C-alpha positions as CSV (number, residue, x, y, z in Angstrom):
1,M,-56.4,61.1,-63.0
2,K,-54.1,58.6,-62.8
3,Y,-52.0,57.2,-65.9
4,A,-49.5,54.2,-66.4
5,L,-47.3,54.2,-69.3
6,A,-45.3,51.2,-71.0
7,I,-41.9,52.3,-72.0
8,E,-38.9,51.0,-73.7
9,Y,-35.9,52.1,-74.0
10,D,-31.6,51.4,-74.6
11,G,-29.8,51.7,-71.0
12,R,-26.2,52.6,-72.9
13,A,-27.9,56.3,-73.7
14,F,-28.7,57.2,-70.0
15,C,-27.4,56.9,-66.4
16,G,-29.8,54.2,-65.2
17,W,-33.7,54.9,-64.2
18,Q,-33.3,57.1,-60.9
19,V,-32.9,60.8,-61.6
20,Q,-29.2,61.9,-60.4
21,P,-28.0,65.2,-60.4
22,D,-26.5,66.5,-64.0
23,Q,-27.0,63.4,-65.2
24,L,-29.1,62.0,-68.3
25,T,-31.8,59.2,-66.7
26,V,-34.9,57.4,-68.3
27,Q,-36.7,59.2,-65.2
28,G,-35.3,62.6,-65.8
29,A,-36.1,62.6,-69.2
30,L,-39.4,61.2,-69.4
31,E,-40.8,63.9,-66.2
32,Y,-39.4,66.1,-68.5
33,A,-41.1,65.1,-71.5
34,V,-44.7,64.3,-69.9
35,S,-44.3,67.7,-67.9
36,R,-43.9,69.7,-71.2
37,M,-47.1,67.7,-72.6
38,A,-49.2,68.5,-68.9
39,G,-48.2,72.2,-69.1
40,E,-47.4,71.5,-65.1
41,P,-44.4,69.2,-63.0
42,I,-45.1,65.5,-63.2
43,R,-43.4,63.1,-61.4
44,V,-43.5,59.7,-62.8
45,H,-43.4,56.6,-60.9
46,A,-41.4,53.4,-62.3
47,A,-42.2,49.2,-61.5
48,G,-38.7,49.2,-60.8
49,R,-34.9,50.9,-61.3
50,T,-32.5,50.0,-64.0
51,D,-28.9,50.5,-63.8
52,T,-26.8,52.1,-66.5
53,G,-26.5,50.1,-69.8
54,V,-29.5,47.8,-68.8
55,H,-32.5,47.9,-70.9
56,A,-36.3,47.8,-71.1
57,S,-38.7,46.3,-73.1
58,G,-42.0,46.5,-71.1
59,Q,-40.9,49.3,-67.7
60,I,-44.2,50.3,-66.5
61,A,-44.6,53.5,-64.7
62,H,-47.9,55.8,-63.7
63,F,-48.2,59.5,-63.0
64,D,-51.0,61.2,-61.2
65,T,-52.5,64.6,-63.0
66,D,-55.4,66.7,-63.5
67,V,-54.5,67.8,-67.2
68,K,-57.0,66.0,-69.0
69,R,-55.3,64.0,-72.7
70,P,-56.3,61.6,-75.4
71,L,-54.2,58.9,-74.6
72,T,-52.4,59.3,-77.8
73,A,-51.2,62.7,-76.5
74,W,-49.2,60.7,-73.5
75,V,-47.8,58.5,-76.2
76,R,-47.0,60.2,-79.4
77,G,-46.9,63.6,-77.9
78,V,-44.9,62.6,-74.8
79,N,-42.6,60.6,-77.5
80,S,-42.2,63.9,-79.0
81,F,-40.2,65.3,-76.5
82,L,-38.2,62.1,-75.3
83,P,-34.3,61.9,-76.6
84,D,-33.2,59.0,-79.0
85,G,-33.2,55.6,-77.3
86,V,-36.6,55.9,-75.0
87,A,-40.2,56.0,-76.3
88,V,-43.3,55.5,-74.9
89,R,-45.4,51.9,-76.1
90,W,-48.7,52.7,-74.7
91,A,-50.8,55.0,-72.2
92,Q,-53.5,54.0,-70.3
93,E,-55.9,55.4,-67.2
94,V,-56.1,53.4,-64.1
95,P,-58.1,53.2,-61.0
96,D,-56.4,55.5,-58.1
97,A,-55.1,52.2,-55.6
98,F,-52.7,51.4,-58.9
99,H,-48.8,51.5,-58.1
100,A,-46.2,50.6,-60.6
101,R,-44.0,49.5,-58.6
102,F,-46.0,48.4,-55.0
103,C,-48.9,46.5,-56.9
104,A,-46.7,44.6,-59.3
105,T,-47.0,40.9,-58.2
106,S,-43.5,40.2,-60.1
107,R,-41.0,41.3,-62.9
108,H,-39.6,39.8,-65.7
109,Y,-36.4,39.8,-66.9
110,R,-34.9,38.5,-70.3
111,Y,-31.2,38.1,-70.5
112,L,-29.6,37.8,-74.2
113,L,-26.5,36.3,-74.7
114,L,-24.1,35.6,-77.6
115,N,-22.1,32.3,-77.0
116,H,-19.6,32.7,-80.2
117,P,-15.8,32.4,-79.9
118,V,-16.0,36.3,-82.2
119,R,-17.5,38.8,-79.8
120,P,-20.6,41.0,-81.8
121,A,-20.0,44.1,-83.2
122,L,-24.2,44.8,-85.1
123,L,-25.0,43.5,-81.3
124,A,-22.6,45.3,-78.9
125,G,-24.7,46.8,-75.9
126,R,-28.0,45.1,-76.8
127,V,-26.6,41.0,-76.0
128,G,-24.6,39.8,-73.4
129,W,-20.8,38.1,-75.3
130,I,-18.9,34.7,-73.7
131,H,-16.8,32.8,-76.1
132,N,-16.9,29.6,-73.8
133,E,-18.5,26.6,-74.7
134,L,-21.6,25.9,-72.4
135,D,-23.4,23.4,-71.3
136,V,-26.7,24.1,-71.2
137,D,-28.1,21.3,-69.3
138,A,-26.2,22.0,-66.7
139,M,-27.3,25.2,-66.9
140,R,-31.0,24.6,-67.1
141,A,-30.5,21.9,-64.1
142,A,-29.2,24.8,-61.8
143,A,-32.0,27.7,-62.8
144,R,-34.5,24.4,-62.0
145,L,-33.0,24.9,-57.9
146,L,-33.4,28.4,-58.1
147,L,-37.1,28.2,-58.0
148,G,-39.1,29.1,-54.7
149,T,-38.2,31.2,-51.7
150,H,-34.8,31.6,-50.7
151,D,-32.4,34.1,-49.6
152,F,-30.9,35.5,-52.2
153,S,-27.9,37.5,-50.5
154,S,-25.2,35.5,-51.9
155,F,-26.5,37.0,-55.8
156,R,-27.2,40.9,-53.5
157,A,-25.0,43.5,-54.5
158,A,-23.1,45.4,-51.7
159,E,-25.3,48.5,-52.1
160,C,-28.8,47.1,-52.7
161,Q,-31.3,49.1,-50.3
162,A,-34.1,45.6,-50.5
163,K,-35.3,45.7,-46.9
164,T,-35.1,41.7,-47.3
165,P,-33.2,39.2,-49.6
166,V,-35.6,36.4,-49.5
167,K,-37.3,36.4,-53.1
168,T,-39.6,34.6,-54.8
169,M,-38.3,33.0,-58.0
170,K,-41.5,32.0,-60.2
171,R,-39.4,31.1,-63.3
172,V,-35.7,30.3,-64.6
173,D,-35.8,29.2,-68.8
174,I,-32.9,28.9,-70.7
175,N,-33.5,28.9,-74.8
176,A,-30.9,28.6,-77.0
177,M,-31.6,29.3,-80.2
178,G,-28.1,28.3,-82.4
179,T,-25.4,31.2,-80.9
180,L,-28.0,33.1,-79.4
181,W,-29.8,32.6,-76.3
182,A,-32.5,34.1,-74.0
183,I,-32.5,32.8,-70.2
184,D,-35.5,34.4,-68.5
185,F,-36.0,35.2,-64.8
186,E,-39.2,35.8,-63.2
187,A,-39.6,36.5,-59.8
188,D,-42.1,38.7,-57.1
189,A,-38.8,41.5,-56.8
190,F,-35.3,41.7,-57.5
191,L,-32.6,42.7,-55.6
192,H,-29.8,44.8,-57.1
193,H,-27.6,43.2,-59.5
194,M,-29.7,39.8,-58.3
195,V,-29.9,38.9,-62.6
196,R,-26.5,39.2,-63.4
197,N,-24.8,38.0,-60.1
198,L,-27.2,35.0,-61.1
199,M,-26.1,35.5,-64.6
200,G,-22.2,35.1,-63.6
201,A,-23.2,31.7,-61.3
202,L,-24.7,29.7,-64.1
203,L,-22.2,30.4,-66.6
204,H,-20.0,29.7,-64.3
205,I,-21.5,26.1,-64.0
206,G,-22.0,26.0,-67.9
207,K,-18.0,26.5,-68.5
208,G,-17.8,23.3,-66.0
209,N,-16.4,24.7,-63.4
210,E,-18.8,23.3,-60.5
211,S,-21.6,21.2,-61.0
212,P,-25.5,22.3,-60.7
213,E,-25.9,21.5,-56.8
214,W,-23.3,24.1,-56.6
215,I,-25.8,27.1,-56.8
216,L,-27.3,25.8,-53.8
217,H,-24.5,26.1,-51.6
218,M,-24.2,29.4,-52.7
219,I,-27.7,30.0,-51.7
220,A,-26.8,28.5,-48.6
221,L,-24.0,30.6,-47.5
222,R,-25.7,34.1,-48.0
223,D,-21.9,35.8,-49.2
224,R,-21.9,37.9,-51.8
225,T,-17.7,37.5,-51.7
226,V,-18.1,33.6,-52.4
227,A,-20.0,34.0,-55.7
228,P,-18.8,34.4,-59.5
229,P,-18.6,37.9,-60.2
230,T,-21.5,40.3,-62.0
231,F,-21.9,39.5,-65.2
232,M,-21.9,42.1,-67.9
233,P,-25.5,44.5,-68.0
234,D,-25.4,44.7,-72.2
235,G,-27.7,42.0,-73.0
236,L,-30.2,42.5,-70.0
237,Y,-34.0,43.8,-70.3
238,L,-36.7,44.4,-68.1
239,A,-39.3,42.6,-70.4
240,G,-42.3,43.0,-68.5
241,V,-44.5,43.4,-64.9
242,S,-47.5,41.7,-64.2
243,Y,-50.0,43.0,-62.1
244,P,-53.5,42.2,-60.7
245,A,-56.4,41.8,-63.6
246,E,-58.3,44.7,-61.5
247,F,-56.0,46.8,-62.9
248,G,-56.6,45.6,-66.3
249,L,-53.1,45.7,-67.7
250,A,-51.0,43.3,-69.6
251,S,-46.7,43.7,-70.5
252,E,-46.0,41.6,-72.7
253,P,-43.0,41.5,-74.7
254,D,-43.7,43.5,-77.8
255,P,-43.8,41.7,-80.9
256,R,-42.3,44.6,-83.6
257,Y,-38.9,42.4,-81.5
258,G,-38.9,38.8,-81.4
259,L,-36.7,37.7,-78.9
260,I,-36.5,41.3,-76.9
């Protein structure tokens, strides 16, 4: 049998998603917990890897097992073996053809940004922060230019292992609610550090350093060294993953957390 899990986690507590020797990672913690519940070693596969400090409210993963347990065991039971900072939201049996990563049609990342003169305390580590006054209209104009299929090499980390830098951006929405902003990115797939690098470019434009059209110049250059610095991971959340309707999965924002 194959099961899909929806997982949320606070990325500050972990050295990213992927298992690493002698490091606490989300994958390592989840595999330990699922294995304890199953009574046998279990390998867990995720829709996408996240870096240290990056959070998730809608990560999707799957695992295979011959062990029969009620769905509640794969949620509350697994959660009883997980450390603080990570939890399974729901579990669902899926067809054998399902793969959390390879069957995904799009990923949705949300960046929460505090635009305020004073750095956050209660939200520290959970939102990005910039003190400069931002031109939201210029940022939205630049965001529209990101839509479609592009070579995003200028926004790709040097250590990125993706086979191609060409990705299709389906949505970039910028919603400013007072000093708290939510910037949503949805694409078929993302490169390593792509969202944080795009945030750096959008904020560069928002501060008035360049016009919105400048982002097309960055895309055309296909050179990471000419683009603005990578923005902080603090406010980045993997908010959802979409799959074909045949799998019957819906990764929607969790209503418990409002913006997240």
